[in-house]
N, C-alpha and C positions, 0 to 999 in steps of 0.2 A: 341749138349754139353752133355756129361755124368753127371751124379751127382756127381762124384767125385772133376771134373773143377769145376761147380758150386759152390762146398762147398768152396773149394780152392778161388774162388774169393772173397765170401762171408769174407773168413777168412782175404784177404789183405784187403777189405774195411773196416772190422774191425782194423785192423795195422795200415791204412792211416788216419781212423778217430781219433784214437789215437796217431797219431804222431802229426798230425793237433792241439787237444786239450792240448798238453804238449806247443808245438811252441805259442797256443794263450794265454797259463795261464801265461807265461815268461812277456807278455806284460803286464804293471801295466800303467791305465788309471788315471791321477787324474783331479779333477773339482771341481772349487774351486766359490761359488756365497757367499754374505755378511762375509766372511770370516769363512763359513760353509764348510769344506773339505770333498771329497768321492772319496777314493779310490778306483779301481775296475778291474778288470784284463778282459782280451779282451775273457772270457771266462763267464762276467758276475755275476763272482763271485768277492760278496763284502767282501773288506780286511779290511774297515775302514771307520768309519764317525767320523769325529771330528767338536764337537759343541763347541763354544765357552761359556764362562758362558754370561748369559744377555738373551738368546734369547729366544722370548716367542714361546708358541705352534702355537701360529697364523703364526710368522714369520716362523716358522719350515713345516708346513707343505704347506708353499708356496716354500719356498726353495728345500728342498728335490727332491719333486717332477720333478723341472727344473732340479734339480744335474742328478739325473736319467735317463731323456731326453738325456743332454749335453752328459751323459759319454755313453750313447746308440749310438749316432750318434758319437763319437769320437772311440767308438772300431769299428762301420762299416767302416771309414775310414784307421783306421788300417789292418783291414781284405782286402778290396776293395786293401790297397797299396801290400799287401802282395801275395795275388791272384796274382796282375799286375805284380810282380816283380818274380814271380814262386815259391817262396818259401812256399807257400803252394797251391795246386789244387785241384779243386773237382775231384772225384773219376768216373771212368767212368763206367756207369751201363749197360754193355753188357750182358743180361741175356737170 
């Protein structure tokens, strides 16, 4: 395999990664615990955290990590479903 074909493969991989990222950024995950709501996309970019009045720091210190853990689990499920359906796929690394 010559240098130009390797560079083309790298370029293709980069394009596939960008396409996958765009697809995942459209999937918004919303999780809620004790009326605190976290919205995150499947690339793990936080879109918002809604905190109602009256929540103490102690409550938030417990709730927020749980929200992030729950959203990560949901994102993993979304990615697995997208891979299973063929909507996204892992690139082939034949160098």
